[in-house]
N, C-alpha and C positions, 0 to 999 in steps of 0.2 A: 682736751675737752673744748668743744666749740664755744667761742665767746657769745654772750647774750647780745651784745652790740659790737659791731665791727665796721668802722668807717675808714675808708681809705681815699684821701683826696677829694672829699665830698664838697661839691659846690651846690648851693641852693639859692634861688633868686626869688625875691618878693617885691612886687611893684617895680621891677626893673633894676633892683638893687641887690647885690650879692650879700645876703645875710650870713651865709657860710661860704668861706673862701678857700676851700682846700683843707677841710677839717679831717684829722686823723684821730681815731679814738677806739680803744678796745676796753670793754667792760665785761667782767667775769660774773658768773652766777654767784649770788649771795652778797655781792658788794653793795655798800651804801656810798654812792659817789656824790660828792658835793661839787657843783659847778659854780664857780665864782667869777666875777668880772663886772665891769662897769655897765651901766644901762646902755643898751644898743649893741652890746658886744656879740650877741648871738646865742645867749643861753636859752631863751624861750624858743627860738627857731630850732635849736638842736633838739629840744624836747619834742616839739611838734613834728619834726622830721622822723624821730624815732617812733612816734605814734602813728606814722603813716599819713599825717595831715599836710605835710609840706613835701612837694616833689623833689627828687634828686635830679639836679640839672646835669651834673657830671660826677664821676667817681663811683666807687663801689660802696654799697651799704647793705649789710644784713642785720636783721633784728630777729632774735629767737629763731635763727636758721632760715628766715624768709628774706628773699632778695627784694628789698623795698624799692630798689632802683627800677626793677622790672614790674612789680606789682605791690603798691603800697597799701592796698586794702587787705592783703592776706594776714597782716599782723594785728589788725585793729581790735579784734575780739579777745586778744591775749594780753593787751596792755591796758593800763589805767592811767589816764592823764587828768591831772587836776591843775587847771590854770588859774588865772585871776578871777574868771567867772566860774561859778560853782556848778553850772549845768543842771540846775534843779527846776522842777515844775512847781511854780509858786502856788498853784491852786490845789495841789495834792498835799497830803499830810507827810510828815517825816517818814513814817513807816511805809506809806505807799511809794514814796520816792525810792527808798532803799529796796523795796520789793520789786519795783519796776526794773531797776538796774541789775538787781540780782537775777531776775528772770532771764536776762539776756545771756547768761551763762548757765542757766538751770539750777540756780541756788535754791535750796530747800527753805521752808518756813523757819526751821531751826537755825539755819545759817543766817537768814535775815535777822532773826531775833538776836543772835549772838553778835552780829555786826552793830546793831543798835546798842546793845549792852556795852560793847567794847568802847564806843565813843560817848557813853554817858547819855544816851537818848531813849532809854527804855522808860516805861511808866507813862506819866501824863504827857511828856513831850512828844512821844511817838504819835499821838493823835492830833497834834497841832499842825495846822496848815503852814507850809513854808513861808507864806507871805507874812505871817505874824511872828516869825522868829527874829532874834537879834542877828547881827552879822556873825558873831562867834558861833551861834547855834546853827546857822546855815553852813558854816565851814565844817562843823562837826558832822552835819548831815551828809555833805558831799564826801567827806572822808569815810563815813559808814557805807556809802554807796560803793566806794572803791574797795573796801574790805569785802563786801558781799560779792563783788565781781571776781574775786580770787585772781587778781591780775598776776601774771608771771613777771611783768616789768612795770614798776611804779614810776611814773614821771610826774614830778611835783614842782610847781613853780610858786615860790614863796609860800609854802604850805602853812607856816606858823602865823601868817597874817590874819588878824581878827580874832585869834584865840587867846583866852586868858591863860594864866599860869598852869592851871590844872589841865586845860585842853592841850597845851603844848606838851606837857608831860605825857598825857595819854597818846598823843600823836607819836612822840619819840619812841614810846614803848611798843606801839603798834608797828612802827617801821622796823625796829630791831627784831621783833618777833617774826615779821614777814621775811626778813632777810635770813634769819636763822632757819626758817622753814623752806628756804631755797629760792625765794623771790629775789629779784634784783631791784634796787632803788636808785633813782637818779634825782637829785634835788638841786634846783637852782635857788640861791638865796643870797641876800645881802646881810643876813644875820649870822655873821661868820662865827661868832663865839658859840652860839647855840647849835647851828648846823655843823660846825666843825667838830664839836664834841660827839655828834651823832655819826659822822661820816667815818668810813674806813679808808677813804682816799679822797684827795682833793685835786681837781684840775682847774685851770684858769682858762677862760674864754676871752680872747682879745681880738677885736677886728675880724670876727668870724673864723678864727683859728684856735685850735686847742693847744695850750701849753701844759705839758705834763710835768 
């Protein structure tokens, strides 16, 4: 079976600096992969490259069967990236944000409602503008958007940040269910105890290289 992510000797450059320096990685369908490593090691860059947001300078790179070295836009509608920024529209309500992102993949009203319910955002919170939410509620909203988008590959950068204990439990359950349904999850995190218990495999990123 073709891997979901297959990188061979990938070099990526940002601001004239090689943020990935010959990375090799193979990720299979249904995995929950933890990327660990020090700040500046290349974890975020690896996630952004897999999302088609960072160009491949050299090497071979396929994501979900798409050659992102040749065309990095081809994969973007099939992946969901949650970085440090939540990517929400502050003037829209919680429900409107989730509906907007769900509409990009044709999600139904029922699917949007289920995504809100999954992340504890149904009821009164659904009609609250994002600008009035706490940091944790914004994170939950961003995660609900990701659920509604039905991503085949989840790319998460410090996803537990800003969440309370219940929110972290909800996130972990959501990621396990997504993987069980056939999605693939890649998580970059410094919270090794929490993320390590969630992961099915751990790799270390050091100096732009992947250590298996």
